[in-house]
C-alpha positions as CSV (number, residue, x, y, z in Angstrom):
1,M,-20.2,21.0,-5.9
2,K,-21.0,17.3,-6.3
3,N,-22.0,17.8,-9.9
4,V,-18.7,19.6,-10.6
5,L,-16.7,16.8,-9.1
6,T,-18.7,14.2,-11.1
7,Y,-18.1,16.2,-14.3
8,L,-14.3,16.5,-13.6
9,K,-14.1,12.8,-12.8
10,K,-15.8,11.9,-16.1
11,K,-13.5,14.2,-18.0
12,G,-10.5,12.7,-16.3
13,E,-11.6,9.2,-17.2
14,T,-12.2,10.2,-20.8
15,L,-8.7,11.7,-21.0
16,Q,-7.2,8.6,-19.5
17,E,-9.0,6.4,-22.0
18,Y,-7.8,8.6,-24.9
19,A,-4.2,8.6,-23.6
20,G,-4.3,4.8,-23.9
21,T,-5.2,4.8,-27.5
22,E,-2.7,4.8,-30.4
23,Q,-3.6,8.3,-31.3
24,G,-3.3,9.4,-27.7
25,K,0.1,7.8,-27.3
26,L,1.3,9.4,-30.6
27,L,0.1,12.8,-29.5
28,S,1.8,12.4,-26.1
29,S,5.1,11.4,-27.7
30,L,4.9,14.2,-30.2
31,S,4.2,16.8,-27.5
32,K,7.2,15.6,-25.5
33,K,9.4,15.8,-28.5
34,L,8.2,19.3,-29.5
35,F,8.6,20.5,-25.8
36,H,12.2,19.1,-25.8
37,A,13.0,20.6,-29.2
38,G,11.6,24.0,-28.1
39,L,13.8,24.0,-25.0
40,V,16.9,23.1,-27.1
41,L,16.2,25.9,-29.6
42,I,15.7,28.4,-26.8
43,L,19.0,27.4,-25.2
44,I,20.8,27.5,-28.6
45,W,19.4,31.0,-29.2
46,Q,20.5,32.2,-25.7
47,I,24.0,30.8,-26.2
48,W,24.2,32.4,-29.7
49,S,23.1,35.7,-28.2
50,V,25.9,35.6,-25.6
51,G,28.4,34.5,-28.2
52,V,29.4,31.0,-29.0
53,G,33.1,31.9,-29.2
54,E,32.9,33.7,-25.8
55,V,31.1,30.7,-24.2
56,I,33.8,28.3,-25.5
57,S,36.7,30.5,-24.5
58,N,35.3,30.7,-21.0
59,I,35.1,26.9,-20.4
60,P,36.2,26.3,-16.7
61,K,39.8,25.4,-16.5
62,N,40.1,24.9,-12.7
63,P,40.4,21.2,-11.9
64,L,38.4,21.7,-8.7
65,F,35.4,22.6,-10.8
66,Y,35.4,19.1,-12.3
67,L,36.2,17.4,-9.0
68,I,33.2,19.0,-7.4
69,F,31.0,17.9,-10.4
70,L,32.0,14.3,-9.7
71,I,31.0,14.6,-6.1
72,L,27.7,16.2,-7.0
73,Y,27.1,13.4,-9.5
74,A,27.8,10.7,-7.1
75,G,26.3,12.2,-4.0
76,L,22.7,10.9,-4.3
77,P,23.6,7.2,-5.1
78,L,26.2,7.2,-2.3
79,S,23.7,8.3,0.3
80,E,21.0,5.9,-1.0
81,Y,23.3,3.0,-0.2
82,F,23.2,3.8,3.5
83,I,19.4,4.2,3.3
84,Y,18.5,1.0,1.5
85,R,21.0,-1.1,3.5
86,R,18.5,-0.7,6.3
87,K,16.0,-2.7,4.3
88,V,17.9,-5.1,2.0
89,P,21.4,-6.6,2.2
90,I,22.6,-4.9,-1.0
91,S,26.4,-4.6,-1.6
92,F,28.0,-1.3,-2.1
93,L,29.2,-1.8,-5.7
94,E,25.8,-3.3,-6.8
95,S,24.0,-0.4,-5.1
96,Q,25.9,2.2,-7.0
97,W,25.0,0.8,-10.4
98,I,21.3,0.5,-9.5
99,F,21.0,3.9,-7.8
100,H,22.8,5.6,-10.7
101,Y,20.4,3.8,-13.0
102,K,17.5,5.1,-10.9
103,R,18.9,8.6,-10.9
104,I,19.2,8.7,-14.7
105,Y,15.7,7.4,-15.1
106,N,14.3,10.2,-12.9
107,K,16.4,12.9,-14.5
108,F,16.0,12.1,-18.2
109,F,12.7,10.4,-18.4
110,V,9.6,10.9,-16.3
111,G,9.8,11.7,-12.5
112,Y,9.6,8.6,-10.3
113,S,10.2,6.3,-13.2
114,G,13.5,5.5,-11.4
115,E,11.5,4.4,-8.3
116,V,9.4,2.0,-10.5
117,Y,12.6,0.5,-11.9
118,L,14.1,0.2,-8.4
119,F,11.0,-1.5,-7.1
120,T,11.0,-4.1,-9.9
121,W,14.8,-4.7,-9.5
122,L,14.6,-5.1,-5.7
123,N,11.7,-7.6,-6.0
124,K,13.8,-9.7,-8.4
125,R,17.0,-9.5,-6.5
126,F,15.8,-10.0,-2.9
127,N,13.2,-12.1,-1.0
128,T,11.7,-9.1,0.8
129,P,7.9,-9.0,0.5
130,K,6.7,-6.7,-2.3
131,N,4.5,-4.7,0.0
132,E,7.4,-4.0,2.4
133,V,9.6,-2.9,-0.5
134,F,6.9,-0.6,-1.9
135,A,6.2,0.9,1.6
136,F,9.9,1.6,2.2
137,I,10.4,3.2,-1.2
138,R,7.3,5.3,-0.7
139,D,8.2,6.4,2.8
140,N,11.8,7.1,1.8
141,N,10.6,9.3,-1.0
142,S,8.3,11.2,1.3
143,L,11.1,11.9,3.7
144,S,13.4,12.9,0.8
145,V,10.8,15.4,-0.5
146,V,10.2,16.9,2.9
147,A,13.9,17.2,3.6
148,S,14.6,18.8,0.2
149,W,11.7,21.3,0.4
150,L,12.7,22.2,3.9
151,V,16.2,23.1,2.7
152,V,14.8,25.0,-0.3
153,S,12.4,26.8,2.0
154,G,15.1,27.8,4.3
155,I,17.3,29.2,1.5
156,S,14.3,30.9,-0.2
157,G,13.2,32.5,3.1
158,W,16.7,33.7,3.9
159,L,17.1,35.2,0.4
160,L,13.7,36.9,0.7
161,L,14.7,38.6,4.0
162,T,18.3,39.4,3.2
163,D,18.8,39.6,-0.6
164,E,20.4,42.8,-1.9
165,T,21.0,41.7,-5.5
166,G,17.5,42.5,-6.7
167,L,16.9,39.0,-8.1
168,A,14.8,37.7,-5.2
169,A,12.8,41.0,-5.3
170,M,11.9,40.1,-8.9
171,I,10.4,36.8,-7.9
172,Q,9.3,37.6,-4.3
173,E,5.7,36.8,-4.9
174,E,6.6,33.4,-6.4
175,I,8.8,32.7,-3.4
176,R,6.1,33.6,-0.9
177,L,3.6,31.4,-2.8
178,F,6.1,28.6,-2.9
179,L,6.7,28.8,0.9
180,L,2.9,28.9,1.6
181,V,2.2,25.9,-0.6
182,F,5.1,24.0,1.0
183,F,3.9,24.4,4.5
184,I,0.2,23.7,3.6
185,A,1.3,20.5,1.8
186,I,3.4,19.4,4.8
187,A,0.5,20.1,7.2
188,I,-1.9,18.1,5.0
189,Y,0.5,15.1,4.7
190,V,1.2,15.0,8.4
191,T,-2.6,15.1,9.1
192,L,-3.4,12.3,6.6
193,A,-0.5,10.2,7.9
194,S,-1.7,10.6,11.5
195,I,-5.3,9.6,10.5
196,F,-4.4,6.6,8.2
197,K,-1.2,5.8,10.0
198,R,0.5,2.7,8.5
199,K,-1.5,2.9,5.3
200,L,0.3,6.1,4.3
201,Y,3.5,5.7,6.4
202,S,5.2,2.6,7.9
203,L,8.7,3.6,9.1
204,S,9.5,3.5,12.8
205,L,10.6,6.7,14.6
206,R,14.2,5.5,14.6
207,D,14.2,4.8,10.8
208,T,12.5,8.1,10.2
209,S,15.1,10.0,12.2
210,V,18.0,8.3,10.4
211,L,16.6,8.6,6.9
212,F,15.5,12.2,7.4
213,S,19.0,13.1,8.7
214,V,20.7,11.5,5.7
215,H,18.4,13.3,3.2
216,T,18.7,16.7,4.9
217,S,22.5,16.5,5.3
218,R,22.9,15.3,1.7
219,T,20.7,18.0,0.3
220,L,22.4,20.8,2.3
221,L,25.9,19.5,1.5
222,L,25.3,19.2,-2.2
223,A,23.6,22.6,-2.3
224,L,26.6,24.2,-0.7
225,L,29.0,22.4,-3.0
226,Q,27.0,23.5,-6.0
227,V,27.3,27.1,-5.0
228,Y,31.0,26.7,-4.3
229,Q,31.6,25.1,-7.7
230,W,30.1,28.2,-9.3
231,F,31.9,30.5,-6.9
232,I,35.4,29.3,-7.8
233,I,34.8,30.2,-11.4
234,I,32.9,33.5,-10.9
235,P,33.7,34.7,-7.4
236,Y,33.0,38.3,-8.3
237,A,29.3,37.4,-8.8
238,G,28.9,37.2,-5.1
239,L,27.6,34.3,-2.9
240,Q,24.2,35.8,-2.4
241,L,23.5,36.1,-6.1
242,L,24.7,32.5,-6.6
243,F,22.4,31.3,-3.8
244,N,19.5,32.8,-5.8
245,F,20.3,30.7,-8.7
246,L,20.7,27.7,-6.4
247,A,17.2,28.2,-5.0
248,L,15.8,28.4,-8.5
249,Q,17.7,25.2,-9.5
250,M,16.3,23.3,-6.5
251,V,12.7,24.5,-6.9
252,I,12.7,23.4,-10.6
253,G,14.4,20.2,-9.7
254,K,11.7,19.2,-7.3
255,I,8.7,19.8,-9.6
256,P,7.4,16.3,-10.4
257,F,6.6,14.7,-13.8
258,I,8.4,17.4,-15.9
259,P,11.1,16.2,-18.3
260,N,14.3,18.1,-19.2
261,K,14.4,20.2,-16.0
262,E,18.0,21.0,-16.6
263,L,17.2,22.8,-19.9
264,I,14.4,24.7,-18.3
265,Y,16.7,25.8,-15.4
266,I,19.5,26.9,-17.7
267,S,17.2,28.9,-20.0
268,L,15.4,30.6,-17.1
269,S,18.7,31.3,-15.3
270,L,20.2,32.9,-18.4
271,Y,17.1,35.0,-18.8
272,L,17.2,36.2,-15.2
273,A,21.0,36.7,-15.3
274,Q,20.6,39.5,-17.8
275,A,19.1,41.7,-15.0
276,T,22.1,41.1,-12.7
277,D,25.9,41.9,-12.8
278,I,26.8,38.3,-13.3
279,P,29.2,37.7,-16.3
280,L,27.0,36.0,-18.8
281,E,29.8,34.4,-20.9
282,E,31.3,32.6,-17.9
283,F,28.0,31.8,-16.3
284,T,26.6,30.3,-19.6
285,S,29.8,28.3,-20.1
286,L,29.8,26.7,-16.6
287,L,26.0,25.8,-16.8
288,V,26.4,24.3,-20.3
289,I,29.5,22.4,-19.3
290,N,27.8,20.9,-16.3
291,L,24.9,19.9,-18.5
292,L,27.1,18.2,-21.1
293,L,29.2,16.4,-18.4
294,E,25.9,15.2,-16.8
295,K,24.6,13.9,-20.1
296,G,27.9,12.3,-21.1
297,L,28.6,10.6,-17.8
298,S,25.0,9.4,-17.6
299,L,25.3,7.7,-21.0
300,L,28.5,6.1,-19.9
301,T,26.9,4.9,-16.6
302,L,23.9,3.4,-18.5
303,F,26.2,1.5,-20.8
304,M,28.4,0.2,-17.9
305,A,25.4,-0.6,-15.6
306,K,23.7,-2.8,-18.2
307,K,26.8,-5.0,-18.2
308,S,27.1,-5.1,-14.4
309,L,23.4,-5.6,-13.3
């Protein structure tokens, strides 16, 4: 066993060294571009299969759809203001620029790159010790992950027990595996946090309770709003079926270090939707419109944030 671990460690060090070379960086960049191009091509093919004209003609016309999109877009940065106010005296307007910036980094670049940017910015902006800022970001992220996975687990478990659409049955083994991994991961983290205490976790019980409540409430509220946004456009699809697609969206969204999660989600959703009674033209249209709005508003936010920060 020791020899195996030594071998894996050496291989890991070799790969890390190669990744730092010019050839390694070029290969990494090329792989990411090919992955992104592949996802885009798959999505284009899926839209073409449904019918471009049908997708365009079914663009959501209900203003409530777009109002809910704005709430979904602003939900995370708004909640983070109340979280980080407990650590630094950040103003509301300033917080919204920086937290939108962080959100965009995490969504369109590599996972947790937003936290790195936030850590750097907070150190320049405030006099709070670096180790305290790092610990707060780390602990807040841990609570966010636990709260999010708890909500996803609850939705997934409910679907597994009550689903009548047939979609959950198609992926029931994956759902069971996901639930098992989640609870094992939580148990390991709690055990390690208990052993190493402040080295792995530094928040007080009061701060933990407040932050966990904010994360759980936000995740649940935004999840329900997402389903409602879809429901007002395709009510005949049924809430239970839409909750299946919500669970899929949340699971993919929480996988770390994977770029272009939205494209992965849309492609997989359209593939699974073919086995259901959901209207493909309208479903494709609302997913694509959400994606385009997200990209467009993010570019606008980046442009405005650079002038404001």
